[in-house]
C-alpha positions as CSV (number, residue, x, y, z in Angstrom):
1,X,-66.2,-52.6,-35.3
2,X,-68.3,-50.4,-33.0
3,X,-70.1,-53.5,-31.5
4,X,-66.7,-55.1,-30.7
5,X,-65.4,-52.0,-29.0
6,X,-68.7,-51.3,-27.2
7,X,-68.5,-54.9,-26.0
8,X,-65.3,-54.0,-24.0
9,X,-62.5,-54.8,-26.4
10,X,-59.7,-52.4,-26.5
11,X,-59.0,-52.9,-30.2
12,X,-60.8,-54.3,-33.2
13,X,-59.3,-54.9,-36.6
14,X,-60.4,-55.0,-40.2
15,X,-57.5,-56.3,-42.2
16,X,-56.6,-58.3,-45.3
17,X,-53.3,-56.9,-46.7
18,X,-54.4,-53.4,-45.7
19,X,-56.9,-52.1,-43.3
20,X,-57.0,-50.7,-39.9
21,X,-57.3,-51.0,-36.1
22,X,-60.1,-49.3,-34.3
23,X,-59.2,-48.3,-30.7
24,X,-61.8,-48.0,-28.0
25,X,-62.6,-44.3,-27.4
26,X,-59.8,-43.5,-29.9
27,X,-57.6,-43.1,-26.8
28,X,-54.3,-41.4,-28.0
29,X,-52.2,-43.2,-25.4
30,X,-53.6,-46.6,-26.4
31,X,-53.1,-45.7,-30.1
32,X,-49.5,-44.8,-29.5
33,X,-48.8,-48.0,-27.5
34,X,-50.3,-50.1,-30.3
35,X,-48.3,-48.2,-33.0
36,X,-45.1,-48.7,-31.0
37,X,-45.8,-52.4,-30.8
38,X,-46.8,-53.0,-34.4
39,X,-43.9,-51.0,-35.9
40,X,-41.5,-53.5,-34.2
41,X,-43.2,-56.5,-35.8
42,X,-41.8,-58.1,-39.0
43,X,-45.2,-58.1,-40.7
44,X,-45.7,-54.3,-40.3
45,X,-45.6,-52.1,-43.4
46,X,-46.9,-48.6,-43.7
47,X,-48.7,-47.2,-40.7
48,X,-50.9,-44.1,-40.5
49,X,-52.8,-42.3,-37.8
50,X,-54.8,-39.1,-37.5
51,X,-52.1,-37.1,-35.8
52,X,-49.2,-38.6,-37.7
53,X,-47.1,-39.1,-34.5
54,X,-44.3,-41.4,-35.8
55,X,-46.5,-42.5,-38.7
56,X,-48.0,-41.1,-41.9
57,X,-50.9,-38.8,-41.3
58,X,-54.3,-40.1,-42.5
59,X,-54.9,-36.7,-44.2
60,X,-51.7,-36.9,-46.2
61,X,-52.9,-40.2,-47.6
62,X,-56.3,-38.6,-48.4
63,X,-57.8,-41.1,-45.9
64,X,-59.4,-38.9,-43.2
65,X,-63.1,-39.5,-43.0
66,X,-65.5,-40.7,-40.3
67,X,-64.9,-44.4,-41.1
68,X,-61.2,-44.2,-41.1
69,X,-59.7,-46.4,-38.4
70,X,-57.6,-45.0,-35.6
71,X,-54.5,-46.8,-37.0
72,X,-54.2,-47.5,-40.7
73,X,-52.0,-50.4,-41.6
74,X,-50.6,-52.1,-44.7
75,X,-48.9,-55.4,-44.1
76,X,-45.2,-55.6,-45.2
77,X,-44.0,-56.9,-48.6
78,X,-40.7,-58.6,-49.2
79,X,-38.5,-60.0,-52.0
80,X,-39.3,-63.7,-51.5
81,X,-39.8,-65.6,-54.8
82,X,-42.9,-67.6,-55.6
83,X,-43.0,-71.1,-57.3
84,X,-42.5,-69.3,-60.7
85,X,-39.4,-67.4,-59.4
86,X,-41.3,-64.1,-59.5
87,X,-40.1,-61.8,-56.8
88,X,-42.6,-60.2,-54.5
89,X,-44.5,-61.5,-51.4
90,X,-47.0,-59.6,-49.4
91,X,-48.2,-60.7,-45.9
92,X,-52.0,-61.0,-45.8
93,X,-54.7,-62.7,-43.8
94,X,-57.3,-63.1,-46.5
95,X,-58.6,-66.3,-48.0
96,X,-56.6,-66.0,-51.2
97,X,-54.7,-69.2,-52.0
98,X,-50.9,-69.1,-52.1
99,X,-49.9,-67.5,-55.4
100,X,-53.1,-65.7,-56.0
101,X,-53.1,-62.0,-56.6
102,X,-54.7,-59.2,-54.6
103,X,-55.3,-56.7,-57.5
104,X,-52.3,-54.4,-57.6
105,X,-50.4,-55.9,-54.6
106,X,-48.2,-53.9,-52.3
107,X,-44.7,-55.2,-53.3
108,X,-42.5,-52.6,-55.1
109,X,-42.5,-54.7,-58.3
110,X,-46.3,-54.4,-58.5
111,X,-46.2,-50.6,-57.7
112,X,-44.1,-49.7,-60.7
113,X,-45.9,-48.5,-63.7
114,X,-45.6,-47.2,-67.2
115,X,-46.4,-43.6,-68.0
116,X,-47.2,-41.7,-71.1
117,X,-46.9,-38.0,-71.0
118,X,-47.5,-35.4,-73.7
119,X,-46.9,-31.7,-74.1
120,X,-44.1,-29.2,-74.6
121,X,-42.5,-29.9,-71.3
122,X,-41.9,-33.6,-72.0
123,X,-39.4,-35.4,-74.3
124,X,-41.0,-36.8,-77.4
125,X,-40.9,-40.4,-78.6
126,X,-38.6,-41.5,-75.8
127,X,-38.4,-44.7,-73.8
128,X,-36.8,-44.1,-70.4
129,X,-35.6,-47.1,-68.5
130,X,-35.2,-45.4,-65.1
131,X,-37.7,-46.9,-62.7
132,X,-40.6,-44.7,-61.8
133,X,-43.7,-45.5,-59.8
134,X,-47.1,-44.0,-59.0
135,X,-45.4,-42.3,-56.0
136,X,-43.6,-40.1,-58.6
137,X,-46.7,-38.6,-60.1
138,X,-47.4,-36.1,-57.3
139,X,-43.9,-34.6,-57.1
140,X,-43.6,-34.1,-60.9
141,X,-47.1,-32.6,-61.0
142,X,-46.3,-30.2,-58.2
143,X,-43.0,-29.3,-59.8
144,X,-44.6,-28.6,-63.2
145,X,-47.1,-26.3,-61.5
146,X,-44.3,-24.2,-60.1
147,X,-44.9,-25.2,-56.5
148,X,-42.1,-26.2,-54.1
149,X,-42.4,-30.0,-53.5
150,X,-42.8,-30.4,-49.8
151,X,-40.1,-32.4,-48.0
152,X,-42.7,-34.9,-46.7
153,X,-43.8,-35.9,-50.3
154,X,-42.5,-39.2,-51.3
155,X,-41.3,-40.0,-54.8
156,X,-39.2,-37.8,-57.1
157,X,-39.6,-35.3,-60.0
158,X,-39.0,-37.3,-63.2
159,X,-36.4,-34.9,-64.6
160,X,-35.3,-37.5,-67.1
161,X,-38.7,-37.2,-68.8
162,X,-38.6,-33.4,-69.2
163,X,-37.6,-31.7,-72.4
164,X,-34.2,-29.9,-72.0
165,X,-35.9,-26.8,-73.4
166,X,-38.8,-27.2,-71.0
167,X,-40.3,-23.9,-70.1
168,X,-40.7,-25.2,-66.6
169,X,-41.7,-22.7,-64.0
170,X,-39.0,-23.8,-61.6
171,X,-35.4,-24.7,-61.6
172,X,-34.4,-28.4,-61.2
173,X,-35.1,-29.7,-57.6
174,X,-32.7,-32.0,-55.9
175,X,-33.4,-35.6,-56.7
176,X,-35.1,-37.5,-53.9
177,X,-35.2,-41.3,-54.0
178,X,-37.3,-43.3,-51.5
């Protein structure tokens, strides 16, 4: 990327279904102009920058190191069906053939998970059919530690998984769905 930018280009990209845009001199005005443009495009998904101005902050994504691009970008996913009627399509510019996977894609159907929890705070021998995702692990962990869940944290506390007699350090927080 450095060679491209040193060669006079304003922006260089490293992208597949996620990656980044490197901006010459990390110019904040140019970064903002590019963010404004890409966020209007139908292929744009999650965007992050160092300062978090109208984007996620790199540091909130634990993605703030010397190789981090000026603009982090994940291409959008949608609900189109494939030839097998499976829902979930992710824009990408890699060499994968149509229908091939990208190891844990970015569509919401691929981000859901199953979770096993054990301990006195959790219900025992229960199957809960309420959707949960990886995004919910941070808020429930923070909640169980007795810390207020910051408003910028995505996901929700999985109250339905907690034992009614839970000796939780906090009262129930409001549910937050994203």
